[in-house]
C-alpha positions as CSV (number, residue, x, y, z in Angstrom):
1,M,3.0,-31.1,-18.9
2,H,5.2,-30.6,-15.9
3,K,4.1,-28.3,-13.0
4,P,4.9,-24.8,-13.5
5,R,8.6,-23.6,-12.3
6,V,7.7,-20.7,-10.0
7,G,10.6,-18.8,-8.2
8,I,9.9,-17.9,-4.5
9,S,11.5,-15.8,-1.9
10,S,13.4,-18.4,0.3
11,C,12.0,-17.4,3.6
12,L,8.5,-18.2,2.6
13,L,9.4,-21.9,2.2
14,G,10.5,-21.8,6.0
15,E,14.4,-21.3,5.0
16,K,16.2,-19.2,7.9
17,V,17.5,-16.6,5.5
18,R,16.1,-13.4,6.9
19,Y,18.2,-10.5,8.2
20,D,17.3,-11.8,11.8
21,G,18.1,-15.3,11.1
22,G,14.4,-16.1,11.0
23,H,11.9,-17.2,8.2
24,Q,8.4,-16.2,7.2
25,F,7.0,-19.8,6.7
26,N,3.7,-19.5,4.8
27,R,1.4,-22.4,5.4
28,Q,-0.9,-21.8,2.2
29,I,2.4,-21.7,0.1
30,N,3.8,-24.8,1.7
31,T,0.6,-26.8,1.5
32,Y,-1.9,-25.9,-1.3
33,L,0.6,-24.1,-3.9
34,L,3.4,-26.8,-3.4
35,S,1.3,-29.4,-5.1
36,V,0.6,-26.9,-8.1
37,F,4.0,-25.4,-8.6
38,D,7.7,-26.5,-8.6
39,F,9.3,-23.8,-6.4
40,I,12.7,-22.4,-7.0
41,S,14.0,-20.9,-3.8
42,L,15.9,-17.8,-4.0
43,C,17.1,-15.1,-1.5
44,P,18.8,-12.4,-3.4
45,E,20.4,-10.9,0.0
46,V,22.0,-14.2,0.7
47,G,22.8,-14.4,-3.0
48,I,25.0,-11.2,-2.8
49,G,26.8,-12.7,0.0
50,M,25.1,-11.1,2.9
51,S,25.4,-13.1,6.3
52,I,22.7,-14.6,8.1
53,P,21.9,-13.0,10.5
54,R,23.0,-9.6,8.9
55,P,22.3,-5.9,9.4
56,P,18.8,-5.0,8.3
57,I,18.5,-2.7,5.0
58,Q,15.8,-0.2,4.1
59,L,14.9,1.7,0.7
60,E,16.1,5.2,0.8
61,Q,15.5,8.2,-1.7
62,L,19.0,9.8,-2.5
63,G,19.1,12.4,-5.1
64,G,16.1,11.1,-7.1
65,E,17.3,7.4,-6.9
66,I,16.3,4.6,-4.8
67,H,18.8,2.6,-2.8
68,A,18.9,-0.4,-0.3
69,R,21.0,1.0,2.4
70,G,21.9,-0.3,6.0
71,V,19.4,0.8,8.6
72,N,22.2,1.5,11.1
73,N,25.1,2.0,8.8
74,K,24.6,4.1,5.9
75,K,27.8,3.0,4.2
76,L,26.3,-0.1,3.7
77,D,24.7,0.0,0.1
78,V,23.8,-3.2,-1.5
79,T,21.6,-1.5,-4.7
80,A,24.3,-2.3,-7.4
81,K,24.8,-5.8,-6.0
82,L,21.0,-6.7,-5.8
83,T,20.6,-5.3,-9.4
84,A,23.6,-7.2,-10.7
85,F,22.5,-10.4,-9.0
86,S,19.3,-10.4,-11.0
87,L,21.2,-10.1,-14.2
88,Q,23.4,-13.1,-13.0
89,Q,20.3,-15.0,-12.6
90,S,19.0,-14.5,-16.1
91,T,19.4,-18.2,-17.2
92,L,17.4,-19.4,-14.0
93,L,14.7,-16.4,-14.5
94,Q,14.2,-17.1,-18.1
95,S,13.2,-20.8,-17.1
96,L,10.3,-19.4,-14.7
97,D,6.7,-19.4,-15.1
98,G,6.2,-16.9,-12.1
99,F,7.5,-15.6,-9.1
100,I,5.9,-15.0,-5.5
101,F,8.0,-12.4,-3.8
102,K,8.1,-11.4,0.1
103,S,5.9,-8.6,0.6
104,R,7.2,-5.3,2.1
105,S,10.8,-6.4,1.8
106,P,13.5,-3.8,0.6
107,S,14.9,-6.4,-1.9
108,C,11.8,-8.7,-2.7
109,G,8.6,-6.6,-2.1
110,T,6.9,-5.5,-5.3
111,R,4.9,-2.6,-3.7
112,E,4.3,-1.0,-0.3
113,V,8.0,-1.1,0.8
114,K,8.9,1.6,3.2
115,L,10.7,4.5,1.3
116,Y,12.7,6.8,3.5
117,S,13.9,10.3,2.8
118,D,15.8,12.3,5.5
119,G,15.0,9.6,7.9
120,K,11.4,9.7,7.5
121,I,9.1,7.4,5.6
122,S,8.0,9.6,2.6
123,T,6.1,6.9,0.6
124,T,6.5,3.3,-0.5
125,G,8.2,1.6,-3.3
126,T,9.3,-1.6,-4.8
127,G,12.3,-3.7,-3.5
128,I,15.5,-3.5,-5.5
129,F,15.7,-7.2,-6.6
130,A,11.8,-7.3,-7.5
131,R,12.0,-4.0,-9.6
132,A,14.8,-5.3,-11.6
133,I,13.0,-8.7,-12.4
134,M,9.7,-6.9,-13.0
135,Q,11.8,-4.6,-15.6
136,Q,13.7,-7.2,-17.1
137,Y,10.6,-9.7,-17.3
138,P,7.7,-7.7,-17.7
139,D,5.3,-10.5,-18.6
140,L,6.3,-12.9,-15.8
141,P,3.4,-13.5,-13.6
142,I,4.5,-12.4,-10.2
143,V,2.8,-11.6,-6.9
144,N,3.4,-10.8,-3.2
145,E,2.8,-13.7,-0.8
146,D,0.2,-11.5,1.1
147,D,-2.0,-11.6,-2.0
148,L,-2.3,-15.2,-2.2
149,T,-4.5,-15.1,1.1
150,D,-7.4,-14.1,-1.2
151,A,-8.7,-17.1,-2.9
152,H,-9.9,-15.2,-6.2
153,A,-6.3,-13.5,-6.4
154,C,-4.5,-16.9,-5.6
155,N,-6.8,-18.6,-8.4
156,T,-6.0,-15.8,-10.7
157,F,-2.3,-16.1,-10.1
158,I,-2.4,-19.8,-10.8
159,Q,-4.1,-19.3,-14.0
160,R,-1.6,-16.7,-15.1
161,V,1.1,-18.9,-14.4
162,A,-0.4,-21.8,-16.5
163,T,-1.2,-19.7,-19.4
164,F,2.4,-18.1,-19.3
165,Q,4.0,-21.7,-19.2
166,Q,1.8,-23.0,-22.0
167,A,2.8,-19.9,-24.1
168,R,6.5,-20.6,-23.6
169,V,6.0,-24.2,-24.5
170,V,4.5,-23.4,-27.9
């Protein structure tokens, strides 16, 4: 059986795709987990055509809905584009056995993403792209990269991905 195919936020592999032109290279992912998984790199913000560098975005609560909007330019709202991008990637996503997301990202964080209301942090939420993936593929094993620093959590994720892969093959 081949290595499981795991989607991953591109910045974690050291790709310079972040809003500031930087990356979030993760040593554990790029050493240990690279030997376990075949990574499929994906950056939804670049995928929807945002530049590198680009204006930063944040999650905002607007009339009962969560939007990804520009920090400095409130006319910039990429919510619909990020959601549509997840649907456009359905063929790729259906071929994955798991996904590692960048924590606290307004597009990719699965939890603990700052959520603003009236200019103040009101609570935390889930990034727009990550939320769409979690809704479309509720059984897909997912994790934030910062969860992988705990050896038990990392091994649990590896086992969940392997189990998911085996179930898909049957």
